[in-house]
N, C-alpha and C positions, 0 to 999 in steps of 0.2 A: 330484088333480096334473093332470088331464084343464081345472079351472075357472083353477090359476094358466096353465098352458099359455096357456088363451084370454085372459088377462089378460096373459101378455108380449105375446103376439101382435097384442093391440089396440093398447097401447103402440109397438109397433113400428113397426105401419100409420101409427099419428096423429103420430109420428115423421118418416115418410117423406113425410106427403102434407106435414106441414108444411114444410119441406124443399126440397118440388117447391114450394110458393107462396112460396118465397122466392129473392131474384133474384140472381143471380150478379155480383161486378162491373162496371161499366158504364163505358164512357169513351165520352164526347161529344167531337165536335170539329166547327167549325165559321169563321165570316168574323163582324166587326163592319162594316157599311159604312155611308156618310150617306146616306139615303132622297134620290132624286132622280127626275123623272119621265124625264131623258135617261139612258143608262145610263156612258155617258161623265163622267158629273158623280158617281156615287157613287161617293164617293173612302172608302178603309180609316180606320176607327176606331179611332186608338191609345189606348191605357189604360183602355180600357173596363173597368168590374167586372162581371165574370160570376158571377152566382150561380145555384147550383142548390140547390133548396130544396122539403118535403115538408109545409110547415107550419113544419118547423124548417130551419136553415141546416143544407146538408151540405158542401158544400165551394163555395170561390171558387178562381177568378182575374182576371188582367186580360189583355187583349189586346194582342197587339204588334205593332210597326211595320204590320206591314201586314196588321192589324186579325185573325190567327190565335186563335183561342184551345181550349184543352183542357181538359176534366175527368173527371175519374175518381172516379164514384162507387162507394163502398165496397160489398162483397156482404150479402147476408143482409137485405136492404129485403123488406118483402111485397109481392108482384108486382100487387097492389090499389093501393098505394099511385103516385099521379100526381105527377111530376117535373116542375115549372114551372123553364124558366130567366130569370131577370129581369137586365136590361143598364141600367146607369146609367152616366153619365158629363155631367162638367161641361160644359153647354150644349146639351145633347141631352134629350128628353124618356124616363124611363123607358119601357123596352118587357120586357114576356111574353109566351114563347114554351114551347108544352110538349112536354115531350121524350119521345119514344116511343119509339125506338129508335137504337142503336148503330150501324145499317146506314146513316144518313140524316148528309148534312152539315148543321148549322143557319147556314141565313144571316140576321142579324140586321138589318134597315135601319132605324135610330134616325134619327126626324125631328129636328132640330134645334130646340132650345128658343126660336130667336127667329131666322124665317127673316130671310134680307137683304130688306130692302124695295128696287122697284123703283127704279131712279133716276129723276126724271122727263127729258123731252129738252133741259130748258132747263136743270138743274141741270150747274154745270162740275167737271166732273172731269180731273183729271191724265191727261194722254196718257203711257205704258210705249210705248216701240215699238222699233223696232232690237235685236232681245234676241240674244244671241248667250252662248255659253258658252266662256268657257277655261278649258283646265287642263293641265299640264306630267305629264309621264310620261317617267321616266327608265329610258334603254336603254342597255347595255352594248354596245362596241363594241372590238375588237381592234386595236392599232394595230401592222404588222410593224417593229419595231425592231432587226431583226437575224437572224443565222443561226446555226447550231453547227455544229461538224464533227467528228469523230474519228475515225481509223484504229487498227486494230488487227490482231494475226495470231492466230493460233491454231498452235503448233509442234507438227509431228507428223512422224511416217515411217512411210512408206505399208507395207502388204503387209506388217507384224508381225500376227501371231498374237494374241490377246485371249486366249487362257488363264484367262478368268474373273475377267478382275484388269480391273475397271474405272478408268475409263471403255470404254465399245467400242462398235461400230459398233451399229445399231440390229438388226443381225440376230446379232449378239454374235460375229462370227466374226474382227474385225480390231480391234487395239488403237486405241485414239482417245484425243482431246486436246480442252480444253473451254479456251475464251478468253472473257473478256466486257470489255463497257466499258458508261459511262452519260454521261451529262452535266445539268448544269444549267443552267436557264435565268436563274437570280438569283433576287433576290427583289422577287414583284411580278409579275412574269413567268411565261406557259407557254410550249411549246413546241406548234408544231400542225404538220402534215403530215412527220411522220416517219416516216423510213424507212431501211432499212439491206440492204448487197448484201452480196456476196464479189465482188469485182473483183482477185485472182489468185488462181492455184494451183487443183488440181484441184476446183474449188467443185462438181463433181455429186456430190462422197463429205463434203456437210456440212451442216448440220443446223442452222436460227436460231431461238431464241425469243424475243423482245419480252415488255416492262412497260412500260405508258403510251403503248403506239401505238392511234392515230395522233399523238394530242397532245390536248392542253386541261390537262397536270399539267406539274409544276415541273420535275419529274426524269424521266429516261428511261433504260431499261437494257434490255441486250442480251447474251444468250451462245450463244453459236456452237458446235458439236461437230462436231471435223472427225477425219475414221479412214483420211484418206491423206497426203500430204507437206502440208506447210506450206503456210493459205491467208491472206490479206488481203481485211478488209472492211472495209465505209467507211460510217460511220454521219453520217447529216445529219439536220438540223431547223433549221425556223423559230421564231421568238423572235417572241413575243407579248407587248403590256402591254394589258393591259385597262382599258377607262374608259370611267365614266359620265359620262352627258350628259346633259342632259333636254332634250324633243323638248315644242314646245308647240304645241297642238292647239284648236282651236276647232269647235263641233257646234252645232246648234241646235235649240230646245225646242219643241215639239208645244203648242198651245192649244186649249183647251177652253174656251170660256165664258170665265171667270173665272179659269182655275187653267191655268198651264202644267206640262208634265211633262219633264223628261229622266232620263237616267241619265248613269255614266262609268265607266268601267274599277274595278278595285281597285286598281289601282295610279298612281290619279289626285292629283297634288296641285295644292296650290293652286287649285282651283276657285272662279271667280269668275263672274259676270253682267256682262256689257256691257249698258248699255242708255241710253236716250236719255230722260230723265225731263222733259216740259215741256220739249223743244228740247234740254236740254244731255245733253252726252254723261257718262256716269258709269259707273266700276267696283265693283262690290260686291264684296267677297272671300265666302265662305261657309264656315265654319266649322262643327263639327260638330252646334253648334247656331246653324243660320240666321239670324237676323234682318235682313229690309229693311225701310223707310221706309214701302214701297207691297205689301209681299205678308205673307205670314205662311206660313215656308216646314217643313214638316218633309223630313227625309233618314231614308230607311230601307236596309236592303241586302236583295237578293233570295236565292233559293237558291245561285244560281252568285256571291254576295258582292258582284255589281255594285250600286253608291250610286246608288240610286236619289231623284228630289229631285220634289217637289210645291208647287207655291208659290202663294196661292190668293190673290187681291188684297184690298187694305183697302178698306173705303167710300170713295170719291172719289178714285180712281182706274179707268183703262181699258186697255186692249189697244188 
């Protein structure tokens, strides 16, 4: 029995050691950017193929519009297995990085396969100048188109004991009565600045409950409780008609070297660039996949959904 027990114990210990030498799932995060001498020229590289390998491909993904990538490696790998990250993208030289820990953020700086040759001073270049960004944003305005007024009464006789026959006064002592009124602003309209008040009768012995106040809705309603003699109430509100209007806005891009950058809010529509190209003023509309004769543009969204534009000059042009 002691031999069997020793064998079982040895097997269990071996399994524990084997498990201890195997890694749990590992998540790696990072960014792919273009290698440059100056930090403001290290642009994000989207669509880069990122592959994790230990001799065999484990998993892969592509960088997004901001250059971000995330890889989750399955568990069960031996702790001695090195993990290599390979970055590949058309127009760039392949790059390899050794992955050691999920606690690190991996920044892959890829070299362009064909670095732009420097333009000689005598070479003719078309000048792009006086650059501005134009877009429109819809705003909602409310136009006051009138007002609505209604009076209503709550008929009651004061000093009559309630005797548990509802409705009663808040203290349950006196017989009460209820009255109500409502207003409709009409199709496409809303109320604003709604108000109601007791204007006649023993107003101190009333209570008002409102619905839809102070406005912003098509309908309003009010209920009044009266536990004394008859009272009269006045219900009033302004009527507004919401109207959408487009406001044109202009901004100016930031230029670093041969790349211009600008952002527009999420609600921006009809984004375009106004520029003088070789002395001629031209408007260039920018769609989801912007194309310009003088620049290669990319558009992406950041965490607050702001649209981010980057346009890099093509050979033969200068700012």
